[in-house]
VOGU-3710 file (C-alpha; in Angstrom, 3 decimals, decimal comma):
1> xxxxxxxxxx> 95,054/-116,679/18,977  96,127/-113,230/17,728  95,956/-109,782/19,339  92,631/-108,854/17,704  91,046/-111,964/19,202  92,510/-111,098/22,597  91,023/-107,587/22,374  87,634/-108,999/21,398  87,793/-111,304/24,412  88,684/-108,416/26,724
11> xxxxxxxxxx> 85,635/-106,476/25,476  83,433/-109,121/27,125  84,784/-108,182/30,554  85,581/-110,452/33,477  82,912/-113,086/34,031  82,307/-116,631/35,193  84,689/-117,830/32,454  87,144/-114,942/31,970  89,755/-113,544/34,374  92,352/-110,742/33,969
21> xxxxxxxxxx> 95,738/-110,651/35,752  98,149/-107,766/35,228  101,352/-109,855/35,471  102,903/-113,088/36,700  103,246/-111,474/40,113  99,625/-112,672/40,373  100,452/-116,169/39,119  99,255/-117,927/42,277  95,743/-116,387/42,187  95,741/-117,027/38,419
31> xxxxxxxxxx> 96,355/-120,725/39,092  93,595/-120,711/41,706  91,258/-119,511/38,945  92,597/-122,149/36,518  91,750/-124,748/39,168  88,274/-123,218/39,570  87,702/-123,357/35,797  88,672/-127,048/35,796  86,108/-127,675/38,534  83,293/-125,782/36,802
41> xxxxxxxxxx> 82,681/-124,967/33,138  86,149/-123,984/31,913  87,355/-120,505/30,989  90,286/-118,266/30,064  92,892/-116,420/32,129  94,658/-113,457/30,493  97,956/-112,396/32,085  99,160/-108,937/31,052  95,731/-107,284/31,318  94,624/-104,949/34,129
51> xxxxxxxxxx> 91,268/-105,327/35,878  89,824/-102,480/33,805  90,725/-104,292/30,562  93,823/-102,244/29,693  96,510/-104,350/28,018  99,930/-103,713/29,575  101,666/-106,894/28,475  104,195/-109,101/30,227  107,901/-109,521/29,526  108,505/-113,149/28,662
61> xxxxxxxxxx> 111,662/-115,071/29,570  112,524/-118,747/29,903  112,293/-118,270/33,640  108,719/-116,930/33,246  107,686/-119,979/31,221  109,258/-122,318/33,761  107,543/-120,517/36,626  104,133/-120,903/34,942  104,761/-124,592/34,248  105,924/-125,147/37,834
71> xxxxxxxxxx> 102,795/-123,598/39,341  100,435/-125,464/36,992  102,064/-128,739/38,070  100,681/-128,032/41,538  97,190/-128,694/40,138  96,008/-132,240/40,879  94,989/-134,535/39,352  97,299/-133,722/36,389  95,393/-131,657/33,826  97,832/-130,931/30,993
81> xxxxxxxxxx> 95,290/-131,989/28,355  92,740/-129,477/29,675  95,122/-126,484/29,790  96,515/-124,712/26,725  98,936/-121,759/26,983  99,398/-119,261/24,155  101,724/-116,256/24,072  100,363/-113,356/22,005  102,783/-110,545/21,073  101,516/-107,151/22,216
91> xxxxxxxxxx> 104,189/-104,457/21,919  107,907/-103,890/22,491  108,612/-107,556/23,245  105,713/-107,768/25,672  103,136/-110,532/25,496  99,648/-111,349/26,681  99,699/-114,838/28,178  96,464/-116,619/27,230  95,643/-119,679/29,336  92,611/-121,580/27,996
101> xxxxxxxxxx> 91,068/-124,118/30,344  88,653/-126,892/29,363  86,432/-128,189/32,170  88,040/-131,312/33,576  86,399/-134,698/33,719  87,997/-135,681/37,039  86,864/-132,960/39,447  87,543/-132,028/42,171  90,850/-130,485/41,159  93,104/-128,823/43,719
111> xxxxxxxxxx> 95,836/-126,223/43,436  98,550/-126,421/46,070  96,311/-128,810/48,007  93,151/-126,671/47,960  90,034/-126,947/45,743  88,637/-123,796/44,135  85,360/-122,943/42,443  84,203/-120,119/40,179  81,087/-118,152/41,141  80,135/-115,271/38,851
121> xxxxxxxxxx> 83,431/-113,399/38,283  85,031/-114,467/41,569  87,210/-117,399/42,555  86,914/-118,896/46,030  87,509/-122,030/48,039  85,125/-124,889/47,314  82,767/-125,912/50,107  83,462/-129,188/51,852  80,026/-130,504/50,841  80,632/-129,897/47,128
131> xxxxxxxxxx> 84,158/-131,276/47,410  82,831/-134,523/48,898  80,117/-134,752/46,233  82,679/-134,384/43,458  84,938/-136,985/45,073  82,056/-139,453/45,026  81,331/-138,619/41,382  84,989/-139,120/40,463  84,913/-142,521/42,129  81,890/-143,414/40,037
141> xxxxxxxxxx> 83,879/-142,900/36,830  85,607/-146,222/37,470  83,126/-147,745/39,909  79,684/-146,575/38,823  77,002/-147,142/41,450  74,661/-148,933/39,059  77,324/-151,585/38,281  78,091/-152,353/41,936  76,740/-155,576/43,416  73,251/-155,417/44,908
151> xxxxxxxxxx> 72,881/-156,579/48,492  70,087/-158,894/49,545  68,473/-159,301/46,124  68,187/-162,379/43,915  66,575/-163,105/40,555  63,361/-163,974/42,408  63,325/-160,430/43,841  62,792/-159,034/40,348  59,617/-158,578/38,305  60,052/-161,072/35,474
161> xxxxxxxxxx> 57,130/-159,601/33,541  58,863/-156,202/33,422  62,071/-157,879/32,249  60,238/-159,714/29,454  58,540/-156,450/28,455  61,942/-154,804/28,034  63,047/-157,588/25,699  59,839/-157,551/23,649  59,940/-153,770/23,165  63,651/-153,927/22,368
171> xxxxxxxxxx> 63,070/-156,614/19,742  60,243/-154,546/18,231  62,683/-151,620/17,980  65,342/-153,903/16,429  67,755/-153,083/19,232  67,691/-156,517/20,831  68,120/-159,741/18,884  64,950/-161,781/18,380  66,647/-164,860/19,838  66,674/-163,196/23,280
181> xxxxxxxxxx> 62,896/-163,729/23,455  63,634/-167,408/24,105  66,236/-166,837/26,824  65,445/-167,662/30,435  65,536/-164,790/32,937  69,070/-165,538/34,113  70,358/-165,507/30,526  68,484/-162,253/29,781  69,960/-160,513/32,822  73,461/-161,588/31,838
191> xxxxxxxxxx> 72,931/-160,330/28,287  71,844/-156,963/29,730  74,940/-156,918/31,988  72,754/-156,945/35,086  74,607/-159,898/36,604  78,257/-159,672/37,628  80,159/-162,410/39,446  76,886/-164,377/39,496  75,191/-161,624/41,503  72,749/-158,878/40,568
201> xxxxxxxxxx> 74,048/-155,341/40,188  72,270/-152,236/41,503  70,874/-151,389/38,061  68,809/-154,596/38,145  67,164/-153,493/41,400  66,481/-149,947/40,177  64,896/-151,210/36,963  63,065/-154,386/37,969  62,801/-154,928/41,749  59,398/-155,934/43,085
211> xxxxxxxxxx> 60,148/-154,142/46,360  62,851/-151,495/46,847  62,427/-150,755/50,560  64,247/-150,377/52,871  67,671/-150,910/51,274  66,949/-148,823/48,174  64,935/-146,002/49,695  66,281/-143,604/47,037  64,130/-145,451/44,462  61,214/-143,174/45,182
221> xxxxxxxxxx> 59,512/-140,166/43,618  57,674/-137,332/45,350  54,567/-136,147/43,527  52,863/-132,914/44,518  50,229/-130,540/43,166  50,467/-127,122/44,831  47,824/-124,437/44,795  49,499/-121,286/43,472  52,911/-120,742/41,906  55,228/-121,746/44,763
231> xxxxxxxxxx> 55,539/-124,236/47,600  53,951/-121,799/50,035  50,554/-122,753/48,640  48,433/-125,575/50,037  48,800/-129,131/48,792  46,010/-130,197/46,478  47,609/-133,629/46,195  50,771/-135,056/47,747  52,136/-138,570/47,278  55,276/-140,657/47,645
241> xxxxxxxxxx> 55,697/-143,630/45,352  58,335/-146,300/45,956  59,180/-148,778/43,238  61,353/-149,710/40,323  62,020/-147,261/37,508  59,088/-148,337/35,356  56,609/-148,082/38,231  57,941/-144,644/39,122  57,554/-143,455/35,527  54,042/-144,908/35,276
251> xxxxxxxxxx> 52,946/-143,339/38,579  54,404/-139,956/37,640  52,713/-139,911/34,228  49,381/-140,929/35,748  49,693/-138,214/38,418  50,584/-135,564/35,850  47,775/-136,478/33,476  45,315/-136,377/36,376  46,303/-132,844/37,361  47,425/-131,191/34,133
261> xxxxxxxxxx> 44,919/-129,149/32,135  44,056/-129,770/28,510  43,337/-126,804/26,253  40,622/-127,535/23,704  40,018/-125,453/20,602  38,760/-125,569/17,016  40,773/-124,513/13,984  38,941/-122,455/11,332  37,133/-124,712/8,883  37,653/-127,821/11,017
271> xxxxxxxxxx> 34,820/-129,235/13,113  37,165/-131,678/14,874  38,073/-130,485/18,367  41,817/-130,318/19,072  42,998/-131,223/22,575  46,365/-129,740/23,552  47,873/-131,037/26,825  49,769/-128,506/28,936  52,808/-130,823/28,840  53,206/-133,452/26,100
281> xxxxxxxxxx> 53,254/-136,918/27,658  56,254/-138,031/25,586  58,240/-134,969/26,675  57,496/-135,724/30,314  58,403/-139,401/29,889  61,696/-138,345/28,289  62,399/-136,086/31,278  61,590/-138,901/33,722  63,883/-141,341/31,906  66,637/-138,714/31,977
291> xxxxxxxxxx> 66,132/-138,156/35,698  66,370/-141,864/36,484  69,412/-142,340/34,233  71,341/-139,320/35,517  70,420/-139,039/39,195  72,954/-139,651/41,964  71,895/-142,886/43,689  74,717/-142,687/46,238  72,675/-140,047/48,058  69,964/-142,061/49,810
301> xxxxxxxxxx> 68,168/-139,034/51,242  67,522/-137,226/47,935  64,742/-138,364/45,612  63,276/-137,377/42,282  60,433/-134,901/42,727  57,650/-133,824/40,380  55,828/-130,648/41,393  52,866/-129,127/39,569  52,032/-125,468/40,171  49,346/-123,293/38,588
311> xxxxxxxxxx> 51,749/-122,151/35,864  54,299/-124,943/35,406  55,526/-128,459/36,079  58,999/-128,986/37,564  60,931/-132,265/37,593  63,997/-132,289/39,865  66,639/-134,946/40,403  69,734/-134,755/42,574  73,036/-134,584/40,719  74,195/-131,594/38,667
321> xxxxxxxxxx> 75,372/-131,480/35,052  78,873/-132,795/34,354  81,406/-129,970/33,939  81,718/-130,705/30,205  78,089/-129,740/29,570  76,592/-126,254/29,504  72,909/-125,318/29,530  73,316/-123,957/25,991  74,578/-127,364/24,832  71,387/-129,015/26,102
331> xxxxxxxxxx> 69,369/-127,207/23,431  71,214/-129,028/20,623  72,620/-132,499/20,105  75,483/-133,019/22,546  77,764/-135,602/24,054  76,128/-137,809/26,658  77,648/-138,418/30,080  75,165/-140,721/31,852  75,914/-141,109/35,530  74,351/-144,586/35,378
341> xxxxxxxxxx> 75,364/-145,992/32,010  73,926/-149,482/32,532  70,485/-148,065/33,361  70,646/-145,619/30,441  71,701/-148,387/28,040  68,700/-150,539/28,930  66,319/-147,618/28,402  67,957/-147,172/24,985  67,721/-150,859/24,053  64,065/-150,891/25,103
351> xxxxxxxxxx> 63,414/-147,963/22,761  62,597/-145,399/25,435  65,670/-143,373/24,459  66,352/-142,628/20,800  70,038/-141,766/21,003  72,800/-140,581/23,282  72,672/-136,865/23,951  69,212/-136,363/22,419  66,935/-136,406/25,487  66,713/-132,658/26,034
361> xxxxxxxxxx> 66,375/-131,897/22,317  63,554/-134,431/22,045  61,743/-132,739/24,948  62,088/-129,441/23,091  60,813/-131,039/19,865  57,753/-132,576/21,532  56,834/-129,194/23,050  57,309/-127,393/19,729  55,074/-129,935/17,991  52,471/-129,547/20,736
371> xxxxxxxxxx> 52,522/-125,747/20,476  53,535/-125,346/24,123  56,524/-123,444/25,583  59,907/-125,124/25,278  61,268/-126,631/28,513  63,792/-124,740/30,606  66,811/-126,329/32,285  68,303/-125,159/35,579  70,321/-126,325/38,562  69,557/-125,708/42,231
381> xxxxxxxxxx> 69,985/-127,438/45,591  72,613/-129,764/44,159  70,300/-131,059/41,459  69,062/-130,622/37,901  65,548/-129,426/37,096  63,425/-129,454/33,938  60,686/-126,804/33,898  57,653/-127,136/31,628  55,713/-123,866/31,658  52,044/-123,899/30,692
391> xxxxxxxxxx> 50,733/-121,902/27,776  48,001/-120,648/30,093  48,027/-120,882/33,906  45,498/-123,005/35,721  42,863/-121,371/37,873  43,495/-117,842/36,604  40,621/-115,741/37,956  38,157/-118,564/37,530  38,473/-118,482/33,765  38,777/-121,981/32,415
401> xxxxxxxxxx> 36,680/-121,719/29,272  39,411/-123,340/27,213  40,944/-125,431/29,993  39,280/-128,608/31,049  40,090/-131,825/32,785  40,030/-134,942/30,641  37,075/-137,331/30,648  34,354/-134,767/31,307  30,923/-135,486/29,871  28,985/-132,864/27,891
411> xxxxxxxxxx> 26,822/-131,877/30,875  29,909/-131,265/32,999  31,501/-129,211/30,215  28,292/-127,155/29,995  28,261/-126,623/33,774  31,814/-125,254/33,638  30,772/-122,961/30,802  27,766/-121,681/32,793  29,957/-120,912/35,820  32,796/-119,287/33,875
421> xxxxxxxxxx> 33,496/-115,712/34,914  33,251/-116,169/38,669  29,494/-116,813/38,896  28,191/-118,559/42,014  24,950/-120,462/41,316  22,825/-123,017/43,114  22,204/-126,485/41,689  18,643/-125,426/40,795  19,884/-122,356/38,902  22,372/-124,494/36,982
431> xxxxxxxxxx> 19,666/-127,099/36,271  17,420/-124,389/34,792  20,126/-123,445/32,273  20,769/-127,011/31,085  18,849/-128,626/28,246  17,891/-132,290/28,050  18,797/-133,143/31,648  16,482/-135,699/33,197  16,662/-134,612/36,832  18,174/-132,304/39,415
441> xxxxxxxxxx> 19,788/-135,397/40,965  21,871/-135,840/37,783  23,100/-132,241/38,025  24,026/-132,697/41,683  26,004/-135,838/40,789  27,880/-133,880/38,111  28,609/-131,070/40,567  29,992/-133,570/43,084  32,197/-135,109/40,380  33,546/-131,693/39,342
451> xxxxxxxxxx> 34,244/-130,872/42,980  36,203/-134,118/43,330  38,252/-133,132/40,277  39,014/-129,834/42,065  37,348/-127,842/39,297  34,488/-126,481/41,415  34,137/-125,390/45,012  31,023/-125,672/47,148  30,069/-122,631/49,223  27,508/-122,799/52,021
461> xxxxxxxxxx> 25,308/-125,655/53,202  21,827/-126,968/52,611  19,521/-124,772/50,539  22,071/-121,929/50,676  24,679/-123,985/48,795  26,129/-122,385/45,663  28,813/-123,562/43,278  31,622/-121,678/41,553  34,759/-122,383/39,567  37,672/-123,068/41,875
471> x> 40,459/-120,495/41,693
//
């Protein structure tokens, strides 16, 4: 790095990944920040720069170099490969000391026995809760939860049909050898590395168990449809589904398709109606596979949750991004760091994952192809969330002329059209505006069906009953 590059860096100002120190008299707080960078997303410390960005430089002697090296050695575990020190000549034998830090893969790191974390442009002590979480994650690097032995489960505890389906789909994708089709279940599980020391590993239970309760209570998904745009609204639907990974994915997709709107429109010159789902099913499946592959199973109390609001769908799983990954990196092909590599590998061999580090980019691609907003990625409450925003919100002022639930018949579509705009009409008034309807009873049956789908609301009783689009 040269002086012009240092000046360009200073122009950015102190931030979550840049810190200024005026001299090595502040070496201890500088090393606290180096430790914080190792524990978060990396960054750069500049010594010889005042807080306001003025370069004053630092006299450099052998003793100064030794002092820096001595303090950095107090960082544990050893992190020499993640820390690079450069000395940039400034003026009159003064230097700017540039310390570049790459996020470490063995967090939590400590300096002088204490762990530090970077928040915005400040460095502070790490909370005990986060420290313990990172310790567990570090332990998983060599002893991943999904490869540990399962307790109380045998081959007969698994769904053999699901196992055979994995092999068939993997063979069809040319990722599993055709000869595996003839293996017995024990042989298949060994080939998938789901048996160790003649016992099942946790990944086998997560993927194929017939029953996951009570020992694997974290194998559950919460499914909720809220009225409004936050959790303060009433529940329209609220479920908990326990089961293996494939049952969870199936239940989540079914729930989403039941509650998500479909926008229907016609392109000029084309009489074929085009149905555009609010969230592409393949994008949602990709997000679910990611959640199951990357979630932290050591936390039994946290579960995957899928929440649908009027304007978006959110999928949350506990376990944050590894320090090596940034949110910007998720929008392009990137290195993959699956928390549960055995589970992720089986999804890949089955053909549900196309390649390492492509899940988020595939979600983006599916949404682009569908003409819907690209997904957003965030972290909160110790977990990772994928947000699919709708092109148009549901229930906006009663206007649903281009939003409809799937599997509506033509009469029901016409009823929605008649009631668009906030009208409140009786069944008789609706019947009068419909053509080719045999009886009022048929209209009342359609109204009841639309009410069950939460598209209409019934106001009043008896002869005073009117119907309107549900907001």
